[in-house]
N, C-alpha and C positions, 0 to 999 in steps of 0.2 A: 181283374177289374169288374167283370160281370158279377162275381160273388159280392163285391162291395155294394154294387147297385141293388142286388137282391136283399142283402142284409139291411140296407137303408130303408127298404119297405117292410121287410118281414119282422124285424125286431120290434118296432113300435106296435105292429099289429099283434105280435105274440103276447104283449102285455095289455092288449085292449085299448090302445091309444092311437090317435092320429100322429103324424110326424110332429105337428106343432104342440100337441098335448105332451108328447114324449120330450120334446125340446124344453118345454116349460118345466116339467118335473125334474129333468136332469139338471137344468140350470139352477133350479131351487136347491137341489142337493149340493151342487157345486158352491153356491153362495153360502150355504150353511157351513160347509167344510172350510171355506175360506175364512169365514168369520171365526170359526173355532181355532183355526191355525193362528190367526192374529191374536186372539185372546190367550192362547197357550204361549206364544212368543212374549207377550207382555208379562204374563204370569212368571215366565222364566226369570225376568229381570226384577220384577216387583211381586214377590210371592203373595202379598196381601191382596192383590187385585185378581179378579176373575178366578177365585178359589174353586168354584163349582160350575161356573157358567158354561164352559166348553163341555164338561161332562154331561150336564143336563141336556144341552142341545144335541150332543152326539147320541145320547140315549133316545131322545125323541126322534131323531133322524133314523136311527136303527129300527125303532118301532114302526115308523112310516114305511120303511123299506120292507120289513118283514110282512106287514099287512098287505102291501102291494104284491109281494111274492106269492103269498098264500092265495090271494084273489086271482092271480094269473097262473096258478098251479105250477110254480117254478120251485124246483128243489135246489138247495144251496148247500154245498159242502163247507164246513167251517174252516178248512185250511185256506190260507190266503192265496195260495197258488192255484186253487181249484176254481174254475169258472162255473157259474150257475148254468143249469141246463133247463130248457123250457119244454113245452109240450111237443115241440118239433124234434126233440131228442138231441139237440145240440147244446 
């Protein structure tokens, strides 16, 4: 439990944000991903709709995340199961 409280504070600080700035960024990413999921589901049924919309949004989201990672000096392994490590070494 103590680790959870520590992470609650440390993670936003490790990327140079307050808790609320981090919340806003994370919710923005979540909203983009949700919109992409809806577009992909619609596209599955009607292939003529949203041909490139989700792809473009995901590319833009990836660019935002990579830019943020670089500015926070976070290294990321490309394997899905690998978690990013920050300046704190975690």
